[in-house]
N, C-alpha and C positions, 0 to 999 in steps of 0.2 A: 682893907680894900685900898688899892692904889688910887692916886689922884686922877689918873686917866679914866679908870673904871668908874669913879665916882661922877666924873663929868658926862660919861656916856649914860650912866644912870639918870642923871638930871635932865639930859637931852630927850630921853625916852618918855618922861612924865607927860609931855604934852599930848602924847597919843593915847592916853589911858582914856578908857570909857568912864562914865559916871559911877558905875557899879564897882569897877576897878579902883577908882580913886577913894571910894568909900571903904573898901576893903584895906586899902594901903593905910588910910587914916587910922582905922581900928588897929591894924598891926603895930603901927608906931606909937599908939597911945600907951602911956604908962600903966593905965588901968585896964588894958585889953585883957580879956580872958584867954587863957591858953587853949590851944587847938585841942579839942577833946576827941579821943578815939571812940568810934561808935561801938558801944559794948556788944550789940547784937552781931556785929561783923566778926568779933573774935569767937562767937558761938558757932559761926558757919565755917569752921576750919575744914578745908578740903581734905578728903581722904585718899585722893589720887591726884596725880599730876595731869593737868589739863592738856599737856603737850604730848606725853607718852603713855599716859595712864598708869604709870609706875605708882606703887603704893608706898614707896620709901621716901616719905616727905617729912622734912624737919623744918623748924622755925629758922628764919634767916634775917632777922632784924626788922626795923620798922621803917616805912617810908610814907610821908605825908599823913602820919597818924595811922596807917593801915599796916597790919602784920604781913610780912612777906614771908615766902616759904621756898626752900630748895629741894629739888627733886635729886635724890642720890643716883638715880638711874641715867637721866639725861643731863644732869647738872644745870638745868635752867630754872630760873626763878620766877615767881608768880605770886599773886595775891588772891584773896577770896573771890574777887570779881573776874579774874581772867578766864576767858572762854565762856563768859555769860553775857546776856544782853546789857548788863549794867557795867561792863568793862569800859574803860576810858572816860566815864563820866566824872565830872569834877564835884567838889562839894559833897563828898560821900559821908560827912558827918551829919548831913541832912536827910540821909536816906530813911531813918526811923521816923522822923516826923512826916515825911511824905508817904511812907507806908500807911501810917495812921490816917491820913487823908484818903488814900485809896480804900482802906477798911470801911470808911464811912461813905464812900461813894460821892465825894465832893466834886463840884464842877471845877474846871480848869482855873478860873479866876479865883475861886475860893480857896483852893489848894495853894495857889501862888501867893496869895495874901497871907495865908497862915504860916507857910514855910519860909517866905521871903525870897521867892523866885519870880522871874519874869514869866509872863503868861506863855511865851513861846517855849521856855525851858520846861515849864510845868507840863506843857502839852507833850513835849517829847519824852520827858520822863515817864509819863502815863503810859505810853505805848511801849516803852523799853521795859517797864514793870510787868506788862501784860503779855509780852512776847512769848515767854516760856509756859504761860498758863493755857494757851490756846489748845495744845495737844493733850492736856490732862483730862482725858475723858475715862469713863468707867470701862472696866473689862470684865466680861463674864458675870453680869449680875444675875442674882437668884431672886425670883419673884414675878410679879405682874408688871410689865413694862408698857406704860400708856404712851402712845406715839401719835403725834398730830402735827400739823403744818400751820404756820402763820406767815404773814407777808409784811414786809417793810417797804415803804416808798422808796424807790431807787433815788439815791442822793448823791450829788457831786459837790457837796459842801466843802468849801475851801479850795477848790480847783480853780486854777487859773484859766483853763481852756475847757469850756463844756462841749459835750458831744451832742448836745440837743438844745432846743430853746430854752431860755431861763424860765423857771417857775417863781415869779416874784412873790415874796412874803409867803413862800410855801403853798402857793395856789395850785389848783388841779392842773393836771396835764391837758393840753388842747385836745379837742375831739371828744366824741361821745363814747360812754362805756369805759370799763376798766381794761386798759391794754396790759398784756402780759409783760411787755418790755419795760413798764413803768414800775414794776413790783419785783421784789427779791424774795423768793421763798426761803423760809428758815424752818428747819426740822428740829423739834423738840421731843425728847423721850424723858419721862419721869417714872422712876420705880415707885410704886404705890407703897406708903408707909415707911420709905427710906429716902435718904437725902441724895441719891444718886441722880445725876442729870446728865444726858448726852445731847448735845446740839450741834448743828452744822448749817452753814450757809450753803444752799444748793444753787447750781447754775440752772437747773430745771427740776421740777418735781416729776420724777418718773421712778420706775422701779429700780434701775441701775443705780441712780444716785442715792436712793433710800437704802438700798442693800449695802452700798459702800460705807454709808454713814453709821449703820447699826451692826456691822459685821463683828467688830471686836467687842461690842458692849453686850451682846447675847451670848448665852451658853446653852446649846442644844440639850433638851431634857430637863433643864432647870429654869429657863426663861420662857414666860408666856407673854407674847406681845399682843396688846389690844389696841386696835385702830378703828377708824371709821370706814366706810365704804368707798374711799377714794381709789381710783384704779391703780395708783402707784403702790398701794399696799396690798393688793389682792393676791400676789404670788410670793409674799414673804416667807410662807410656811416652806416653800420649795427652795428659795434662793438662800434663805438663812438656816433651814433645817430646824426650825423651832415650831412650837405650837402657837397658832394665832387665833384670835377671837375678833370678829367683826360685828359691827352694829350699824344701823342706819338711823341717824340722829332724828330724821323727820318722823319715824315711826315709834321707836321705843328708846331713844337715846336718853330721854328724861325719866323713864320709868324703870329701866334695868338698873338694879342697884349693885350689880357685880361686874359687868363689862361696860365700861364708859371710859372717857379720857377727860374726865373733870380735873384731875390733878395736873395734867399737862396744860389744859386750858387756863387754869388758875396761874400757872407759871408764865403763860403767854401774857396774861393781864399785868402781872407785876413787872415783867421784862419791858413791855411797851410802855407802861406808864412811866417807868424810870427813865427810858431813853427819850421819849418824846416830850415828857414835862420836866423832868429833872435835868436832863441834859440838853433839851431844845433841839433834838434830832442829832444824828451822827452821820458821817459820811459812809457810803456803802463799802468802800474799800477797807475801812477800819471796823466793820461790823463784827467779824470774828473775834477781834479783841474785846469788844464790849460784851458779847456773849460770854466770854471767859470770865470777864470782870463780874458780870452778874452771877455767874456760876460760883465764883469765888465768895462774894458776899453772902449768898444764901446757903452755903454749904452747911453751916452749924447754926442751930437756932439760938445758941447762947452767944454767937459771934465769934469770928476769928480774931486773933490778937494781930497787932501790927508786925510782930515778929514772924507769924505764919505768912502774912503777905509778902514780907521780905524773903522768906524762905522759897515761896513759890517763884518770886521774880528771879531768884538764883538757879531755878530749874527743879527744885525739890517739890514733889507732888504731895500737897497737903489736902487735896479734895479728891473725891471719887476714888478713894483708896479702899 
C-alpha cells in the first residue's frame, strides 16, 4: 500500500462505529480466526441463473467467503443469495446460527445476544428469513380440512405515527363492546391427522375472502371441509366445489366425534400463546410473517433442522409439501 493510501486509511478510522472498530481489531489480531465459509451455503448451490433462468451454471471463484457462479448463457455472475430475500446482507457466516435461533422461536433480543448481532439487525434478519415462507401454503390436500377463524387485536407496535388513540400498556380500546375495526381476522385450516396448515390474514371475514384463501389448498372430490355455522362458510361447497360439513357448536359441537374443528382450535391456542406470551405481541403489518414462522416451527413433530430453516429462507419449500 502506498503512503498516501495508508494516510487516507488512518484518517477514516475516526468515523468507524464501535462494532466496526471491534471487527477491525479482531482482523488485525495475530490470533484472529480465519473467516469461515458457511458449509450450508455450499449445499444451496443454485441450479439455474437468477438473471436469465439458464441452467448452464459453473463455479466462478470465491468472494467474501461465499462461492460465486457464472452463467454460460448470459455471462453474469452471482452467488447463492442472489435474487433471494437474503441478498446483500452482511455477515453471512452467521446465517447458520441465526437459522437455529429461528428454529427455536427465540425473541429478537435472545437471538441477537446468541448470534452477536444488534437488536435492530436481528429484527431485520427475522423478516428477511420469513419473507419467502409466507406463500408456502399446501396445495390440493386430501382428507378432512378443519377450518375456523380466530382474531388478533389490531396492533401498530413500533409505528411512529398511529392512526388511532394509543392504547397504553396494551389496554382495551375506548368505548363499549368489541369493535370490528379493533380486531384482525385470521383464517386457519388444519388437515386432521396430517401436518398441513393453511393460514391467511383476512381483510374481512366473508365468503369471498375465505374462498380465495382456501382455493389452492383444497382438491374437489378428495378434500372435505369441516367448519362451524359462520355465514362466511355456508357457500364453500359451491365456491370451492368440495364437500362441506357444518356443525353448530352450541348444540352438538362437543358431542360430535367426527365433524368438529378441535384440531384447528388447538392450533389457534398454540399460535396465540406463542405470539402474545412468547413474543409479547406483534405488529399487525408483520402478522403474515409470524403465521409463516409458526407454520414452519410446527411442521415436523421431530423438529426442523437449522438447515431446513435456511433453505426455506432461500425460497425452497420445506413445509406443506
